[in-house]
C-alpha positions in Angstrom: -7.7 -72.6 -143.6 -8.4 -76.9 -143.8 -10.2 -79.7 -141.1 -9.3 -83.1 -141.2 -10.9 -85.8 -139.2 -9.5 -89.2 -138.8 -11.6 -92.2 -138.2 -10.9 -96.4 -138.4 -8.6 -97.6 -136.1 -9.0 -100.0 -133.5 -7.0 -103.2 -132.0 -6.5 -105.9 -134.5 -4.3 -109.3 -134.5 -1.4 -109.1 -136.8 -2.1 -110.3 -140.6 -5.6 -108.5 -140.1 -6.5 -105.3 -142.3 -8.1 -102.3 -141.4 -8.8 -99.2 -143.1 -8.6 -95.8 -142.2 -10.2 -93.0 -143.6 -10.0 -88.9 -143.6 -12.7 -86.5 -144.1 -11.1 -82.8 -145.3 -13.5 -79.8 -145.3 -13.2 -76.3 -145.2 -10.1 -74.8 -148.0 -9.7 -77.7 -149.8 -8.7 -76.5 -153.0 -5.6 -75.2 -151.3 -4.3 -79.0 -150.8 -1.8 -80.1 -153.0 -1.3 -83.1 -151.6 -2.6 -85.7 -148.3 -1.0 -88.3 -146.2 -0.3 -90.8 -143.5 1.4 -89.9 -140.9 2.4 -92.4 -138.0 4.0 -92.1 -135.0 4.6 -95.0 -132.2 6.1 -94.5 -128.3 9.2 -92.9 -127.9 9.4 -92.7 -131.9 9.3 -89.4 -134.6 6.9 -89.3 -136.9 7.1 -91.1 -140.0 5.6 -90.9 -143.8 3.4 -93.7 -144.5 2.1 -93.0 -147.6 1.2 -89.8 -149.5 -0.7 -88.7 -152.8 -0.9 -86.0 -155.0 -3.9 -84.2 -156.7 -2.8 -86.5 -159.6 -3.4 -88.9 -157.5 -0.2 -90.5 -157.9 0.9 -92.2 -154.1 4.2 -93.1 -152.8 4.8 -95.0 -150.0 7.5 -95.6 -147.1 9.5 -99.4 -147.9 7.9 -100.6 -144.1 4.8 -100.6 -145.9 5.1 -100.5 -149.4 2.9 -103.7 -150.6 0.1 -104.1 -148.1 -0.6 -100.5 -148.2 -2.4 -98.9 -149.9 -3.7 -94.6 -150.6 -6.7 -93.5 -152.3 -8.8 -90.7 -152.2 -12.6 -90.7 -153.2 -13.9 -89.2 -156.5 -15.1 -86.0 -154.9 -11.2 -85.5 -153.3 -12.7 -85.2 -149.8 -11.6 -88.1 -148.2 -8.5 -90.2 -147.9 -8.8 -93.6 -147.2 -5.4 -96.0 -146.0 -5.9 -100.0 -146.5 -4.2 -101.6 -144.8 -3.4 -105.4 -145.0 -1.1 -107.8 -143.9 -0.7 -106.1 -140.2 2.3 -106.4 -138.3 3.1 -105.4 -134.6 5.6 -102.8 -136.2 2.4 -101.0 -137.5 0.9 -100.4 -134.2 1.1 -96.6 -133.6 -1.1 -92.8 -133.6 -1.9 -92.5 -137.3 -2.4 -89.1 -138.1 -4.0 -87.1 -141.5 -2.1 -84.3 -143.0 -2.9 -82.1 -145.7 0.2 -80.4 -147.7 -0.5 -77.0 -148.7 0.1 -74.6 -151.0 3.2 -72.6 -150.7 2.2 -69.9 -147.4 -0.8 -72.4 -145.8 0.0 -73.7 -143.2 -0.2 -77.9 -143.5 -3.0 -79.3 -141.3 -2.8 -82.1 -139.2 -5.8 -84.6 -137.9 -6.1 -85.5 -134.0 -4.9 -88.8 -134.9 -6.6 -92.0 -134.1 -5.0 -95.0 -132.7 -4.1 -98.5 -134.4 -2.6 -101.7 -132.3 -1.5 -104.4 -133.6 -1.3 -107.7 -131.4 0.5 -110.2 -131.4 
């Protein structure tokens, strides 16, 4: 089992920055990739960014060039640096761990990011 705890959400003005953190614990050796998803009211949860075991990142087109996903040296914490924030970025952001085949993916409880104009 893997547990994920997000932090770093809050209220920020458009054009500002926030950094989200996701701390993983438990069976971290069974994690294939980690990422960030977000869900705005009335919308489906969508991919924001992912990072693999080899530290290869990928991003949704809507955040490319503005957001950066990274991991610490122990690979137990994943970060999402969010710059040039827009009102459209307002959502609950969820940390995700993609597990080995046969194991259920893990999700954090979410952290709210609100971007005001």
